[in-house]
C-alpha positions in Angstrom: -3.4 16.1 19.5 -6.3 16.3 17.0 -7.4 19.8 16.1 -10.9 21.1 15.8 -11.6 22.7 12.3 -13.2 26.1 12.6 -13.5 26.6 8.8 -16.7 24.9 7.8 -15.7 25.0 4.2 -12.3 23.3 4.8 -13.1 20.6 2.2 -13.9 23.1 -0.5 -10.7 25.0 0.2 -8.7 21.7 -0.1 -10.5 21.0 -3.4 -9.5 24.4 -4.7 -5.9 23.8 -3.6 -5.9 20.6 -5.8 -7.3 22.4 -8.8 -4.8 25.3 -8.5 -1.9 22.8 -8.1 -3.0 20.9 -11.2 -3.6 24.1 -13.2 -0.1 25.4 -12.4 1.9 22.1 -13.1 -0.1 20.0 -15.5 -2.0 22.4 -17.8 -0.1 21.1 -20.9 -1.2 17.5 -20.1 -4.9 18.1 -19.5 -7.8 17.0 -21.7 -10.3 19.7 -22.9 -13.0 18.7 -20.4 -10.5 18.7 -17.5 -9.2 22.2 -18.5 -12.8 23.5 -18.9 -13.7 22.1 -15.4 -10.8 23.9 -13.8 -11.9 27.2 -15.4 -15.6 26.9 -14.6 -15.6 25.5 -11.1 -14.4 28.7 -9.3 -17.2 30.7 -11.0 -20.1 28.8 -9.4 -21.9 29.9 -6.2 -20.1 28.7 -3.1 -23.0 26.5 -2.0 -23.0 24.8 -5.4 -19.2 24.2 -5.2 -19.5 22.9 -1.7 -22.3 20.5 -2.5 -20.4 19.2 -5.5 -17.3 18.5 -3.4 -19.4 16.8 -0.7 -20.8 14.4 -3.3 -17.3 13.8 -4.9 -15.9 12.9 -1.4 -18.7 10.5 -0.6 -18.9 6.9 -1.9 -21.1 6.1 -4.7 -22.6 8.0 -7.7 -26.3 8.4 -6.6 -27.4 10.6 -3.8 -30.8 11.6 -2.4 -31.3 15.4 -1.8 -32.7 14.7 1.7 -29.4 12.9 2.6 -27.3 15.9 1.5 -28.1 17.9 4.6 -25.2 20.3 5.4 -25.7 23.4 7.5 -23.1 25.5 5.7 -24.7 24.6 2.3 -28.4 25.1 3.0 -30.9 23.9 0.5 -29.3 21.1 -1.5 -31.9 21.4 -4.3 -31.1 25.1 -4.8 -27.3 24.4 -4.7 -27.7 21.6 -7.2 -29.4 23.7 -10.0 -26.2 25.2 -11.4 -24.5 21.8 -11.4 -27.4 20.3 -13.3 -27.2 23.1 -15.9 -23.6 22.3 -16.5 -24.5 18.6 -16.7 -22.0 17.8 -13.9 -24.9 16.1 -12.2 -28.2 14.5 -13.5 -31.1 15.7 -11.4 -33.4 13.0 -12.6 -31.3 10.0 -13.5 -32.4 6.7 -15.1 -32.3 4.0 -12.5 -32.7 0.2 -12.5 -34.9 -1.5 -9.9 -31.7 -2.6 -8.1 -30.4 1.0 -7.9 -33.8 2.2 -6.7 -33.7 -0.4 -3.9 -30.3 0.9 -2.9 -31.7 4.4 -2.5 -35.1 3.7 -0.8 -35.8 2.4 2.6 -38.1 -0.6 3.2 -41.2 1.4 4.3 -40.8 3.6 1.1 -40.6 0.6 -1.1 -43.8 -0.9 0.5 -45.7 2.4 -0.1 -44.4 2.9 -3.6 -45.2 -0.6 -4.9 -48.3 -1.0 -2.6 -46.9 -4.2 -1.0 -49.3 -6.1 1.3 -49.3 -9.3 3.3 -46.2 -11.6 2.9 -44.4 -9.3 0.5 -44.7 -6.3 2.9 -43.1 -8.3 5.8 -40.5 -10.0 3.6 -36.8 -9.1 3.7 -35.7 -6.3 1.3 -33.8 -8.8 -0.8 -36.9 -11.0 -1.2 -39.0 -8.0 -2.1 -36.5 -7.1 -4.8 -36.6 -10.6 -6.3 -40.4 -10.6 -6.3 -40.7 -7.2 -7.9 -38.1 -8.0 -10.7 -40.7 -10.2 -12.4 -43.2 -7.3 -12.6 -40.9 -4.3 -13.0 -38.2 -4.8 -15.6 -36.1 -2.2 -17.4 -34.8 1.2 -16.2 -36.7 4.5 -15.7 -36.1 8.0 -14.5 -36.4 8.5 -10.7 -39.5 10.7 -11.3 -41.1 7.9 -13.3 -40.5 5.4 -10.6 -41.6 7.7 -7.7 -44.1 10.1 -9.3 -44.7 13.1 -7.1 -42.4 12.1 -4.3 -40.9 15.2 -2.7 -37.3 13.9 -2.6 -34.9 14.2 -5.5 -32.0 12.0 -6.6 -28.7 13.2 -8.1 -26.3 11.2 -10.3 -22.8 12.8 -10.1 -21.9 12.5 -13.8 -18.6 14.4 -13.3 -17.2 11.9 -10.7 -14.9 10.1 -13.2 -13.5 13.4 -14.3 -12.8 14.3 -10.6 -11.2 10.9 -10.1 -8.8 11.6 -13.0 -7.9 15.0 -11.4 -7.3 13.2 -8.1 -5.0 10.7 -9.9 -3.1 13.5 -11.6 -2.6 15.3 -8.3 -1.6 12.2 -6.2 0.0 10.1 -8.9 -2.0 7.1 -7.7 -5.5 5.9 -6.8 -4.9 4.6 -3.3 -4.8 8.2 -1.9 -8.0 10.0 -1.8 -9.6 13.2 -0.5 -9.4 12.0 3.1 -5.7 12.8 3.1 -6.5 16.5 3.3 -8.9 16.1 6.2 -6.5 13.9 8.2 -3.8 16.5 7.6 -6.1 19.4 8.6 -7.1 17.5 11.8 -3.4 16.8 12.7 -3.8 13.0 12.4 -1.2 12.9 9.6 1.9 15.2 9.4 4.0 15.3 6.3 7.6 16.3 5.7 7.9 19.7 4.0 9.8 19.1 0.7 10.7 21.6 -2.0 8.4 21.3 -5.1 9.8 23.0 -8.2 7.4 23.5 -11.1 9.0 20.5 -12.8 8.0 18.1 -9.9 5.3 16.1 -11.6 4.0 12.5 -11.2 3.2 12.2 -14.9 5.4 13.5 -17.6 3.0 13.1 -20.6 -0.7 12.7 -21.2 0.2 9.2 -22.4 1.4 8.4 -18.9 -2.0 9.4 -17.5 -3.9 7.4 -20.1 -1.7 4.3 -19.6 -2.2 4.4 -15.8 -6.0 4.6 -16.4 -5.8 1.7 -18.9 -3.8 -0.4 -16.4 -6.2 0.4 -13.7 -9.1 -0.8 -15.8 -7.3 -4.0 -16.7 -6.5 -4.7 -13.1 -10.2 -4.2 -12.2 -11.3 -6.6 -15.0 -8.8 -9.2 -13.8 -10.1 -8.9 -10.2 -13.6 -9.3 -11.6 -12.6 -12.7 -12.9 -12.2 -11.8 -16.6 -9.9 -14.3 -18.3 -6.3 -13.1 -18.2 -5.9 -13.7 -22.0 -8.6 -11.2 -22.7 -7.2 -8.7 -20.3 -3.7 -9.1 -21.8 -4.9 -7.9 -25.1 -5.6 -4.4 -23.6 -2.5 -4.0 -21.5 -0.8 -0.8 -22.7 2.9 -0.8 -23.6 4.8 1.4 -21.1 8.4 0.6 -22.0 9.6 4.3 -21.5 8.2 4.7 -18.0 9.8 2.5 -15.3 7.2 3.4 -12.7 4.3 2.4 -14.9 6.2 -0.6 -16.2 6.5 -1.9 -12.6 2.7 -1.6 -12.2 2.2 -3.5 -15.5 4.7 -6.2 -14.5 2.9 -6.7 -11.1 -0.4 -7.3 -12.9 1.2 -9.6 -15.4 2.7 -11.6 -12.5 -0.7 -11.9 -10.8 -2.3 -13.1 -14.0 0.5 -15.6 -14.6 0.0 -16.9 -11.1 -3.6 -17.4 -11.8 -2.8 -19.3 -15.0 -0.3 -21.4 -13.1 -3.0 -22.4 -10.6 -5.2 -23.4 -13.5 -2.4 -25.6 -14.8 -2.2 -23.5 -18.0 1.5 -24.0 -18.3 2.1 -22.4 -21.7 0.0 -19.3 -20.8 1.8 -18.9 -17.5 5.2 -19.3 -19.1 4.4 -16.7 -21.8 3.3 -14.2 -19.1 6.2 -14.8 -16.8 8.7 -14.5 -19.7 7.3 -11.0 -20.5 7.3 -9.9 -16.8 10.0 -8.0 -15.0 8.3 -8.3 -11.6 10.6 -9.7 -8.8 10.2 -13.5 -8.6 8.8 -14.0 -12.1 12.0 -15.8 -13.3 11.9 -18.2 -10.4 8.2 -18.9 -11.0 9.0 -19.5 -14.7 11.6 -22.2 -13.7 9.0 -23.8 -11.4 6.4 -23.9 -14.1 8.9 -25.5 -16.6 9.5 -28.1 -13.9 5.8 -28.8 -13.4 5.4 -28.9 -17.2 8.1 -31.7 -17.2 10.5 -29.5 -19.3 13.3 -30.3 -16.9 16.2 -29.4 -19.3 14.8 -25.9 -20.0 14.2 -25.4 -16.3 17.7 -26.4 -15.3 19.3 -24.2 -18.0 17.3 -21.2 -16.9 18.2 -22.0 -13.3 21.9 -21.9 -14.2 21.5 -18.5 -15.8 19.7 -17.2 -12.8 22.2 -18.6 -10.3 25.0 -16.8 -12.3 23.2 -13.5 -11.8 20.4 -13.7 -9.2 18.1 -10.6 -9.1 18.0 -10.6 -5.3 18.8 -12.6 -2.1 15.2 -13.8 -2.2 15.5 -15.3 -5.7 18.8 -16.9 -4.8 17.1 -18.5 -1.8 14.4 -19.9 -4.0 16.9 -21.2 -6.6 18.9 -23.0 -4.0 15.8 -24.9 -3.0 14.9 -25.8 -6.6 18.5 -26.9 -7.6 18.8 -30.1 -5.7 15.4 -31.3 -6.8 16.1 -30.6 -10.5 19.5 -32.2 -10.3 18.0 -35.3 -8.8 15.2 -35.5 -11.5 17.8 -35.1 -14.2 20.1 -37.7 -12.7 23.0 -35.3 -11.9 25.3 -35.8 -9.0 24.3 -34.2 -5.8 26.1 -30.9 -5.3 28.0 -30.2 -2.1 26.1 -27.8 0.1 27.8 -24.7 1.4 28.1 -24.7 5.2 25.8 -22.2 6.8 26.9 -20.0 9.7 25.9 -21.5 13.0 22.9 -19.9 14.7 22.3 -20.1 18.5 19.1 -22.0 19.4 17.2 -21.6 22.7 14.5 -24.1 23.6 12.0 -23.0 26.3 9.1 -24.9 28.0 6.8 -22.4 29.8 3.4 -22.7 31.4 0.5 -21.8 29.1 -1.0 -18.4 30.2 -4.4 -18.3 31.7 -7.2 -18.0 29.0 -8.4 -14.7 30.4 -4.9 -13.1 29.9 -4.1 -11.1 26.8 -0.9 -12.7 25.5 1.2 -13.7 22.5 4.2 -16.0 22.3 6.6 -13.1 21.8 5.3 -11.4 25.0 5.5 -14.6 27.0 9.2 -15.1 26.0 9.9 -11.4 26.5 8.5 -11.5 30.1 10.4 -14.7 30.9 13.8 -13.4 29.7 13.5 -9.8 31.0 15.6 -8.8 34.0 16.0 -5.5 35.8 19.5 -5.1 34.5 18.7 -6.5 31.0 15.3 -5.3 29.7 13.7 -7.0 26.7 11.6 -5.2 24.1 9.2 -6.5 21.4 10.4 -4.6 18.3 10.2 -6.9 15.3 10.8 -4.7 12.2 10.2 -1.4 14.0 13.5 -0.6 15.8 16.1 -1.1 13.1 13.9 0.4 10.4 13.3 3.4 12.7 17.0 3.9 13.5 17.7 3.8 9.7 14.8 6.3 9.0 16.0 8.7 11.7 19.7 8.6 10.7 19.0 8.8 6.9 16.0 11.2 7.1 17.6 13.8 4.9 18.6 11.3 2.2 15.1 9.7 2.2 13.4 13.0 1.8 15.8 14.5 -0.7 13.9 16.4 -3.4 14.8 14.8 -6.7 12.8 14.4 -9.9 10.0 11.9 -9.6 10.3 11.5 -5.8 7.8 14.1 -4.5 5.2 16.0 -6.5 2.5 16.9 -4.0 2.5 17.9 -0.2 0.9 14.6 1.0 3.6 12.0 0.4 4.0 9.3 3.1 7.4 8.6 1.5 9.3 9.0 -1.8 7.2 7.8 -4.8 10.2 5.8 -6.1 10.9 4.0 -2.8 10.7 0.6 -4.3 12.3 1.3 -7.6 15.5 -0.5 -8.5 17.5 2.8 -8.6 16.2 4.3 -5.3 19.6 4.0 -3.6 21.7 4.9 -6.7 19.8 8.2 -7.2 20.6 9.3 -3.7 24.0 7.5 -3.3 25.9 10.6 -2.2 23.2 11.6 0.4 23.1 8.0 1.9 26.9 7.8 1.9 27.0 11.1 4.0 24.4 9.7 6.4 26.2 6.3 6.9 29.6 8.0 7.3 28.3 9.3 10.6 28.5 5.7 11.8 32.2 6.0 11.4 32.8 9.5 12.9 30.4 9.2 15.8 27.9 11.8 14.6 25.1 9.3 14.1 23.8 9.4 17.7 23.3 13.1 17.6 21.5 12.9 14.3 19.2 10.2 15.5 18.4 12.1 18.7 17.8 15.3 16.8 15.4 13.8 14.3 13.6 11.8 17.0 12.7 15.2 18.5 12.4 17.4 15.5 10.5 15.0 13.2 8.2 13.5 15.8 5.0 12.2 14.2 5.8 13.1 10.6 4.9 10.4 8.1 7.9 8.2 7.1 8.1 4.8 5.4 10.6 3.6 8.0 9.9 5.2 11.4 7.5 3.5 13.7 6.5 6.5 15.9 4.0 4.4 17.9 6.8 2.1 19.2 9.6 4.6 19.7 10.4 6.4 22.9 13.5 8.1 24.2 14.4 5.3 26.5 14.4 2.6 23.8 16.4 4.8 21.4 19.0 5.6 24.1 19.3 1.9 25.0 19.9 1.1 21.3 22.5 3.9 20.9 24.3 2.7 24.0 24.3 -1.0 23.3 24.3 -1.6 19.5 27.7 -1.0 17.9 27.6 1.4 14.9 29.4 -1.2 12.8 26.3 -3.5 13.2 23.9 -0.7 12.3 25.9 -0.1 9.2 25.7 -3.7 8.1 21.9 -3.7 8.7 21.4 -0.4 6.8 23.6 -1.4 3.8 21.6 -4.6 3.4 18.3 -2.7 3.6 19.5 -0.4 0.8 20.2 -3.3 -1.5 16.5 -4.1 -1.6 14.2 -1.8 0.3 11.1 -3.7 -0.4 12.4 -7.2 0.6 14.8 -6.2 3.4 12.6 -4.0 5.5 11.0 -7.1 7.0 12.2 -10.3 8.6 14.0 -8.8 11.7 13.9 -10.7 14.9 10.9 -10.2 17.3 12.8 -9.3 20.5 15.9 -7.4 21.5 17.5 -7.6 24.9 19.9 -4.9 26.2 22.7 -5.1 28.8 23.3 -1.4 29.4 26.1 -1.9 32.0 28.0 -4.1 29.5 26.9 -2.0 26.4 25.8 -5.1 24.5 22.6 -6.5 23.0 21.1 -9.7 21.7 18.3 -10.3 19.1 15.8 -13.1 19.5 13.4 -14.6 17.0 10.5 -16.4 18.7 8.7 -19.4 17.2 5.7 -20.9 19.0 4.5 -24.5 18.7 4.1 -25.5 15.0 5.5 -22.2 13.8 8.4 -22.1 11.3 10.8 -19.5 10.1 9.8 -17.4 7.1 12.1 -16.9 4.1 12.8 -13.2 5.0 13.6 -14.2 8.6 15.9 -17.0 7.4 17.8 -14.5 5.3 18.2 -12.0 8.1 19.3 -14.7 10.6 21.9 -16.0 8.1 23.2 -12.5 7.5 23.5 -11.6 11.2 25.2 -14.9 11.9 27.6 -14.4 9.0 28.6 -11.0 10.4 28.9 -12.1 14.0 25.8 -10.1 15.2 24.3 -11.7 18.3 21.1 -13.6 17.3 19.2 -16.5 18.8 16.2 -18.5 17.5 13.9 -19.4 20.5 11.5 -22.3 20.1 8.8 -22.2 22.7 6.7 -25.2 23.8 4.0 -25.2 26.4 4.7 -27.2 29.6 2.1 -29.7 30.6 
């Protein structure tokens, strides 16, 4: 249930919490302007602090005083004066014509520029184009608008506050809304111990490297040539977390060069990139570049030590083609485990019905004594998350460093399992001694609604969990969970769409549904092969519409 916030300055209290947290844990990493901001901000009048935080939390850098109307703050112009004196805001900023148009409404533009006739009735974009010819350059807001009663503020200190937000969260995808959603009860977070050493950044160089990587990423997404961006990519060899971000950007730029048929540029970037899949793409580029010998040699090295099941799957697709092009004998294919196939021909639902192919098959197969659920990735991930809750939320260095983590910061790192090997072993041991069911039930109740990277609270209910515990052998759960731990990022997806339970017989069956023209994805093929190999009941259902 969403709460109603009685404290009208809740956002200001949250901002103070961030500043206090940063001051306690990161003082030795802060730049002079950041440390000065932390010292000065609490000394300002409350209305000024509140207005500043309101602007920081809103989008953009330019705000009209008339649009900053908050009952708890009062007069925005009065509250803004101390901020302007500190130069945290500019109370009369220099604006281009385009910026002025963003701030003003159409009637104000007509009055200001004395538009008449066609120009007055034209669309705002057309007015802007017409006025550009007569009003070039940039001027202060007061020069544009004269004695207008409104005032415009440019929040000069916004980049500084963005850096503080980065230091607190350790990323840029979380923002100030995390606090509000937590205060309202929309998000609940697991309570984890935070020793003073729990920090997202170890050195100032880590912070600066993150910012440099972020700027490089923005430049690439703004279509700047990858070769130019590459010159400014910072070296981050001593920080695995930052190196993974650098590798991801390198991979994206190499893909761009590959699409542009810049084979040499793509090869160089892929060769310097540790992102999953980079080696397979490098082999493919060598093949496209007609360097078949080099491609086959690299494929042999990769086949000897594949980085993941996903890479091995890609290599097995490339190998026959390269062998054929090089004139090598065709290699004998390893026999695949047989997979049960179900072909259905069902009437097409009425157009006015809300339906999807998985739902059609679910309703067709369901029986009173054998219910069918549409679960896809949700059920098995949730069972894993509930059983292994304590291992996932173990407080170890680099995993949690603020109270608003949706999951461990190192979730997708190569050593995620290794760093918690003892904790995961203890959780999985319960699948041998019978304690797993009690742990899953207890966490289903005690952790309800708390953010987890594995548990799908919107799908889970007690009935579904009880059916799963009654019908799925713990040995099968162990196999699923062990494979997930081999590669969290790749193996959390690809599970079959449906699961059918026979409670009286204490058995289950998983069903992957494919509609007309649909085909199995790579992650699904890997899970289907794995389940078939370990004698776990799985069927691929191909649905066609009856005439």
